[in-house]
N, C-alpha and C positions, 0 to 999 in steps of 0.2 A: 579217222573215223572207218575202214577197209578191215577193221578189226574186229569191227561193231556187226558187220552183215554178213553170212553166205548166202550166194544167190546157189539154187536150187535148180533142175533144170532136167528131160529126160528125153531123146529121140526112137524111137523106133520105127518102124516101117512096117503098116499098118491096111498100106496099097492103096492110096488117096492118089497113088498116077494112074490109076483102073477108073477115077471116075468121070462123068459125062465135062463137058466144057463148062466153064467157071466155076467147078468146083472142083478138076483137076490138079493138082501138085504133084510131079516127078518128085520119087526121093531126091534126087540129086540137086533136087530146089533145095529142099530142103538141107540136107550135107551142107551146100553153099551158102545158107543163112546159121544153121549153128555153126561153122566154118565163123565166122564175123562176131558171135558172142562165146565163142570160146578164147577170142583175143585179151577180154573187159579181164581186168588184174583186178579182181574180187576171190574170196575163196570162195571157191565154189562147190556141188556139190551133185554128183550127175548120174541117174541112172541109164541105161547101154546095155546093149546086149553085150554078152562075150567078143565079140562080133568089129565092135566096133571101139573096144581102146587103144589100139594102136592107132588110131585117130584122134583121138581125146589127146592122148599121151603126145603125142606127135605137134599138135595145135592149141594147146595148154606153155608147153614149153618150160615146164619148171617152174610154173605158175599153182598157188594153191588150190588143187586138189583132190577127190574124195571120190572113188569111181563105185559106184552098185551097182553091181551086173542083174538085172533082171531080161529074160526073155520074152520073148511072144507068150510063150506058152504060162508066163506067170496073168499075162493078162487074159488066158483063157481058163483059166482057172479062178478070175474074180467073183468072189459069191455072186453078187446079182445075177450076173453077166446068163442066166436062162430066163431068167424076167426081163431080161432088157429087151433077151433077142424076139421073143415073145414079144413083147409091144414092139417091138419096129414094126413085124412084121401082118400089122393090125391094118385092114383097107381102113377103121376108121384114126387112127393115128396117121396115119400115111398120106391122107384123102384132106386133112384138119387145114392143109394150107397148102399151096403150087406149088412155094420151094421145098416143101421139105420130100418130096417122091425121088432126086437127083442127088440130092444134099449127103456127106458124109453119114452125117446119124444116123440113116436110113439103110445105107448101100456099101457102109463096112462093118463090119459083127464086131471087132474089138472097139471102134471108136470109141460106142460109151464108156467101155470099160476104160480107156486109156485117162481119158478126159475125168472121169467120176477117181482114176488112182490118184489123182495128183496132189487133192489135198491128205490120202494114206501117205506119198511118196515124203511130203512135205513135215508129216507127222516122224515118220524114221529117221531123216535127214534134223529133227531140233533133233532129237534121244542121240543118234548118236553124236551129233554134237561134235566132229573131231576137230574144229580150227578155236572151237570154244563162244563160237559169235552167239549176241543175246539177243540179235532177230537175222531173219532170214523173209526171205526176198522170192517165192517162185517165178520164173521168168521163162516163158515158152523157148523153146530154140530154134524157132521159125519165128522170131519175134522181131525181127527184121524183114520182112515180110512185107509187116503191118504197121510196122511206128520207123522203120528205118534202121540204118546201123549205130548198135547200142553202146559202139565207142564213142560214140558223141554224145550218148545224154549218161550211161553210167559210170561217171568218174566220182571224182571227191567231193565236190557240191552235193551230187548225188546222193549221196552215202550220208552224208550230215543231214539232211532235208530227211530221210527215208527215216535215220536212226532217230533225231526228233518225234517225229509222224508217229512211229511205232512203240514211243518210248509211255502212250495209255494204253497199253497193256489188252490194244482191242486188233479183230482182225480187219485187213483193209483191201478193199475190192475196189476195182476200176468201172463203174456203170454207167451204161449210157443208155436214155427216154426210150422206151419201151411203147408203140400202141397195141393191145395186147385188144384186138379184134376180134379173134376166137380164136387166139391162143397165146400162149406162151413157152415159146419151144417148145412146141409140137404138143406141150402141157391145157388141155381143156381151161380156160383163162377161166371159167367159175370155182372147178377145180382146186385153181388153184388161188386166185380169191379167200378159199375158205384153209385150204391149208396157211398162206402169209395173215389172217387177217384181215387183210384191208385191197383194195384194189392196184392191180398193179402198174407202175410208173414205169419202174426200170429191171434194167436186166442185166447180170452180175457180166463182166467177160470171165475168162479163164486163163487168159494169157500169161495175165500180171497179176500175183496177192500177196502176203504176207503178211505179217506183226512180229510181234516178240516168241520167245522159246513158252512163257508161261500164256499166252492168247491162242499158238497151234494143238 
């Protein structure tokens, strides 16, 4: 089933190591996590700056790999960055919840642009589709920081389960319960309710998601 699934990921140094304690993670930590992901024996499309090409090739060791070079300048050219930057500096947004002021969303100019680019990267991957797979799974380069070494779960059985799930031609996201007391990840809760058509009960994580090529 490894021939049916392509993993898609990306890694950029956007300065998270400079954040206050609790939110700070040095880039060397992400590189260590990335190295663990690169050991996984699935076809992989990887968006990285050219400076990381040698690191990727060395750690993939002949595994099916397609590198697409993107630089920080590409994130800086993200179409909605001016609007993002305006919002993240607004006092009413910054003070909407206690976690926001020191968060990467507030402190790092390119954080939101990177998060919002994931679906676009997935779209590009599904169009290029160098390994001719039916399904695509986004997985964060630092995934081992949150759910452990990926070599322990990204095995043959995982591919079979994911492929069965993705055959319904829907996008799939991991969601967690969220009590929107005042905000939904910084978004004013009543406004989010209007957009969604109902009260927020869950928030989708961006660390792992995917679907069939048609769904993407």
